[in-house]
N, C-alpha and C positions, 0 to 999 in steps of 0.2 A: 285711282286717286293718287296724285304725287304730292308727297309731303316733304318739304325741304327743312333740314335741321343742320345748323352749323355746329361742328365739333371742333373746339379749339383748345381743348385741355384733356388731361387723362381721365378726369371724371366722366367726360362724354364717351371715351373709349370704354371705360369700365361699365357704363350703362349699356353699351352695345353688347358686351360679353355677357352681362347678367340678363339679358332680355330673353328669358326662357320661361316656360310654363310647365307645370307638372302634367305629364301625359299619362292618364290612367291606363291606357292600353299597354304601355311598356313599363309602367311604374318607375318612370325617371323623368327628370327635367330635360326637356328637349326644346329646341327652337324650331319654329316652322318657317324660318326665313333662309334665304340664300342670298349671297353677296357677290358683288363684282366691283372691283376697284379700277378706276381710270386715273391717270396722272394729271389730267386737265379737265376742269369742269366743262370746258367748251366741247369736249369729245362726246359724241352721241353713242347710244347703245346700237352699234352697227356691227353687222357680222363681217367677217373677212371676205365673204363673197360679195356683199354689198359694196364694201370699201374698194375692192380690187376690180370688180366687174361692173360696177355702177348700174346703168339701166339695161345691161346685157345679162344680168344675173339669171333670170329665168331661162333664157336661151342657152346659157353656158353651163349651167349647174350639171345637167345630166352628162354632158360631154366630159366635163372635168372628172366626175365620178367614174364614168366608164373607162376612161384612159387610166386613171389611177388604179382601178380594180384590175385592169388587164396586166399590169406589171406587179402590183402588190399581192395579187392572189396566190402567187407562188409561196409567199411567206405565211399567209393566212387564208386557208381554203374556204372559210366561212364568209369571206367578203363577197363572193359571187351571189350568194343567196340572201344577203341583207343590205338594203340600201342604207339602213340606219347604222349598221356596222361600218359600211364604206365611209359614211360621213364622220363617224367618231374616229376611226383609225386614220383617215385622211387628215382631219383636223389636228390630230395628235402629231402628224408628220408635216404640218405646215400647209396643207391643202386649203385653199379658200372654200369655206362651207357656210351653210346658213346657221351653224351652231354658234352659241355664245357660251364661254366657260363661266361657271358660277361655282361658289364654294359655300360650304356650310359654315365656315369659319370667318367671323368678321375680322380676325387679325390677319388672315391670308388676304382678304379683300383689301384691308388697309395697306398691307405690303404692296400690292399691285397699284394702289393709288398713290403711293409715295415713291415708287420706283418706275423708272421709264427712260425713254430715250433723251429727255431734256432735263436732267437733274440739275444742271447749272442754273437753270431759270425757274426752278420750282417756287422760289419766293415771289415770283411775279404773277402767279395765278394760283387758284385753289384747286385741289384735287377733289375727286368725288368718290363716294362709296354708295353704290346702288344696293338697295335692300328690297327683295320681293318676298311676298308671302305665299308659300307653296300651296297652302290650303285654299287661299283666295283664287289663285290661278287655276287649281284643279276644279274649283267650283264653276269656272267659265267653260270647261271642256263640254263637248257633246256628251250626251248621256251614256253611250256605249263605252267611251273612254273612262268616264267616272265609274261605271260599273266594273270595268276591268281592274281599276285601282282598288276598288272595294273588295272584289273577289280575291285579289291577291294580297289584301291587307298591306298595300304599299302607298307611298306618297309620290314615288318617282317610277317611271317606266323603265323597263329593261328592253333591249332590242327584241327579245323573244315576244314580249307582251305586245309591242308595236306591230311585229310581223303578223300577229293574229288579228289585228284591227284594220290595218291598211296595207295594201300590197305595194304601193309606190307613192312617190311624192305628189303626183297629181291628185290622187285620191286624198292624201293627207291635206293638201292645200284646199281642196274642195270642201272638206269637212271641218277644218280647224282654223285655217290661217287668218281669217277675218275676225274671229271672235275670241281666240284663245291661242295658247302655245303649250306644247308639252314639255315636261321636264324629264330628261333621259339620264339615267345613271349608266355611265360607260362600263363596258366589260372591263375586267381587271386584267388587261393583257400585259401590263408591266408596272413597275413600281411608280413611275412618274404619274401614270393615270390613277393609280390607287391613292397617291398622295393628293 
């Protein structure tokens, strides 16, 4: 379900920030939402792979990752063994991937919705802040993925967790892509990813 809400003042921003519930499991207030800001409401939730490779995405993806890994594996030996790590590290270095970056922070999302390549014309269109519910998305996953999250007491997958569930992107696509999507927490390889 998509709900559209106009935020045109600081009260709307404050409401976003306060949108947290008490989580008994961790005994703290936490949000189950992730955010992604885009500087123009006409922009779609489109990955860099879709944007750059268009209808050749599925044909090109494995080649891009293979070539990236061939050269980048000298810096990170774990790349050879994990397609998920290849995508995350590749995305971090500007490689077109099927990944979309999201943040726990509505303020970070708002930053990206109000900064971009066309700042001069920002008054001519609205920006957008996408908000997704982690728990709702996880509820759409196939049962073995839900069981993995439950057994790990996690909301997001790590690359290690995913490696145990699927061996390659074809297997992932077969099991998930039509009905759901996974949320991956990237490995903390540098401060930019941690932030």
